[in-house]
C-alpha positions in Angstrom: -30.1 34.5 -10.5 -30.3 31.2 -8.7 -28.0 28.2 -9.3 -29.0 24.6 -8.2 -26.6 21.7 -8.3 -27.9 18.2 -8.8 -25.4 15.7 -7.4 -25.2 12.1 -6.4 -22.2 9.7 -6.4 -24.4 6.8 -7.3 -25.6 6.3 -10.9 -29.2 5.7 -11.8 -30.5 8.2 -9.2 -32.3 10.3 -11.8 -30.1 13.4 -11.8 -30.6 14.3 -15.4 -34.3 13.8 -15.3 -34.5 16.0 -12.2 -32.3 18.7 -13.7 -34.1 18.9 -17.0 -37.6 19.0 -15.4 -36.6 21.5 -12.8 -35.4 23.9 -15.5 -38.4 23.1 -17.7 -40.7 24.0 -14.8 -38.9 27.3 -14.4 -39.2 28.0 -18.1 -42.9 27.1 -18.0 -43.6 30.1 -15.8 -41.5 32.5 -17.8 -38.0 32.3 -16.3 -34.9 32.1 -18.5 -33.7 28.7 -17.5 -30.5 26.9 -18.4 -29.1 23.4 -17.7 -25.3 23.0 -17.6 -24.3 19.5 -18.4 -21.0 18.5 -16.8 -21.5 14.7 -17.4 -19.2 13.3 -20.1 -22.0 11.0 -21.2 -23.9 14.2 -22.2 -27.4 12.7 -21.6 -28.9 16.2 -21.0 -27.3 17.5 -24.2 -28.6 14.5 -26.2 -32.1 15.2 -24.9 -31.8 18.8 -26.0 -30.7 17.7 -29.5 -33.7 15.4 -29.7 -36.0 18.4 -29.1 -34.0 20.6 -31.6 -32.8 22.8 -28.7 -36.2 23.9 -27.7 -36.1 25.4 -24.1 -34.9 24.9 -21.5 -31.5 25.5 -23.0 -28.7 22.9 -22.3 -25.0 23.6 -22.7 -22.1 21.4 -21.7 -19.1 22.5 -19.5 -16.1 20.8 -18.0 -16.2 21.3 -14.2 -13.2 23.8 -14.1 -15.2 26.1 -16.4 -18.4 26.2 -14.4 -17.9 29.5 -12.8 -17.1 31.2 -16.1 -20.1 29.6 -17.8 -22.4 30.7 -15.0 -21.1 34.3 -15.2 -21.6 34.3 -19.0 -25.1 33.0 -18.5 -25.9 35.6 -16.0 -24.8 38.4 -18.3 -26.9 36.9 -21.1 -30.0 37.0 -18.9 -30.3 33.6 -17.4 -32.1 33.7 -14.0 -32.4 30.0 -13.2 -29.5 27.6 -13.7 -29.4 23.9 -13.0 -26.1 21.9 -13.0 -26.3 18.2 -14.0 -23.3 16.2 -12.7 -21.9 12.8 -13.5 -21.8 10.0 -10.9 -18.6 8.8 -9.3 -16.8 12.1 -9.9 -15.7 13.9 -6.8 -14.1 16.8 -8.6 -17.2 17.6 -10.7 -19.5 17.3 -7.7 -17.3 19.6 -5.6 -17.1 22.2 -8.4 -20.9 22.2 -8.7 -21.5 22.5 -5.0 -19.0 25.4 -4.7 -21.0 27.5 -7.2 -24.5 26.5 -6.1 -27.0 28.4 -4.0 -28.8 25.1 -3.3 -27.8 21.4 -3.6 -30.3 18.7 -4.4 -29.3 15.0 -3.9 -31.6 12.6 -5.8 -31.8 9.2 -4.3 -33.9 6.1 -4.8 -35.6 5.0 -1.5 -33.7 1.7 -1.3 -31.1 0.5 1.2 -28.2 0.5 -1.2 -29.0 3.9 -2.7 -29.5 5.4 0.8 -26.2 4.1 2.0 -24.4 5.5 -1.0 -25.4 9.1 -0.4 -23.4 9.4 2.8 -20.3 10.6 0.8 -22.4 13.2 -1.0 -23.9 14.4 2.3 -20.5 14.8 3.8 -19.4 16.9 0.8 -22.2 19.4 1.1 -21.7 19.6 4.9 -18.0 20.2 4.4 -18.7 23.1 2.0 -21.6 24.4 4.2 -24.2 24.6 1.4 -27.9 24.2 1.9 -28.8 20.7 0.7 -31.7 18.3 0.6 -32.2 14.7 -0.4 -34.9 14.2 -3.1 -36.4 10.8 -3.3 -36.8 9.6 -6.9 -38.0 6.6 -8.8 -39.8 5.0 -5.9 -43.4 3.7 -5.6 -46.0 6.5 -5.7 -48.0 4.6 -3.0 -45.5 3.7 -0.2 -45.7 6.3 2.6 -44.1 4.1 5.1 -41.1 3.4 2.8 -40.6 7.2 2.4 -40.9 7.9 6.1 -38.2 5.3 6.9 -36.0 6.8 4.2 -36.5 10.3 5.5 -35.5 9.2 9.0 -32.4 7.6 7.7 -31.1 10.5 5.6 -31.8 12.9 8.4 -29.5 10.8 10.5 -26.8 11.6 7.9 -27.3 15.3 8.7 -29.1 16.2 5.5 -32.9 16.8 5.4 -35.2 15.3 2.9 -37.4 17.2 0.5 -41.1 16.7 1.3 -41.9 16.3 -2.4 -41.1 12.9 -3.9 -40.6 12.4 -7.6 -42.2 9.0 -7.9 -41.6 6.4 -10.7 -44.2 7.1 -13.3 -44.4 5.9 -16.9 -44.8 9.5 -18.1 -41.1 10.2 -17.4 -40.0 7.3 -19.6 -42.4 8.1 -22.5 -41.6 11.8 -22.4 -37.8 11.3 -22.3 -38.0 8.9 -25.3 -39.7 11.7 -27.3 -37.4 14.5 -26.2 -40.2 16.0 -24.1 -40.9 16.9 -20.5 -43.8 15.3 -18.6 -45.5 18.7 -18.7 -45.5 18.6 -22.5 -46.3 14.9 -22.6 -49.2 15.0 -20.1 -49.8 18.5 -18.8 -52.4 17.5 -16.3 -50.9 14.2 -15.3 -49.5 13.2 -11.9 -45.9 13.3 -13.0 -46.3 16.9 -14.2 -48.0 17.8 -10.9 -45.1 16.3 -8.9 -42.6 18.4 -10.9 -44.6 21.7 -10.5 -44.9 21.1 -6.8 -41.2 20.3 -6.6 -40.3 23.5 -8.5 -42.4 25.6 -6.1 -40.8 24.0 -3.1 -37.3 24.6 -4.7 -38.2 28.3 -5.2 -39.2 28.5 -1.5 -35.8 27.2 -0.5 -34.1 29.8 -2.7 -36.4 32.7 -1.6 -37.6 33.5 -5.1 -41.1 34.0 -6.5 -43.1 31.2 -8.1 -45.2 33.7 -10.0 -44.9 34.4 -13.7 -42.7 37.5 -14.3 -44.7 40.5 -15.3 -42.2 41.5 -18.0 -40.3 38.3 -18.9 -37.0 38.9 -20.7 -36.4 37.9 -24.2 -35.9 34.1 -24.3 -33.4 32.0 -26.2 -30.6 34.5 -25.5 -28.6 31.5 -24.4 -28.2 29.0 -27.2 -25.9 25.9 -27.2 -22.6 26.6 -28.9 -23.6 30.1 -30.1 -23.7 32.5 -27.2 -21.9 30.6 -24.5 -18.7 28.9 -25.8 
């Protein structure tokens, strides 16, 4: 089982979008994926309600219960867990990092956003967890901007993911309908970005990107029913 924490101390970085789509990409190839929503605003949980709890499953959890929820999920068959965290919450971010196998730090490639991730970078370095900055919501056609952003975050001691999740209209349209970009526009550029990002994430975790030959029964984990 793999656990990924999505953390950023700055709001508007796209944490929930990244968490939901990463789990959705895992589900798409046959993994039992789960999103744990630790944000009091419960955006991920609201999205799940809009889609009538269709997979990927989303459950909520206060940060102190994360370890227990993850252990329950493992026993129920989950093999890919993504933790969505709130902004401006050091305790929630730390709890997520502590239980994660990999930490992803979404960040817009702008000066203010880049400066704001230094606190997050220091946290993952303190806890010695593998972490990468993922650039989100930037222009899809600005290679120089991304190169400058990559050089800056590497100066913070945290490498950048080579896959950018650019600002594309498909994300807004899909979210408004309680869907993923893969469901909204299966062959679109946004869906392609997410699938590439998922494969890259699996590479960092050392897990296969191939569809399981004998996938386990899905929907073992269901909000409010199996994991309390």
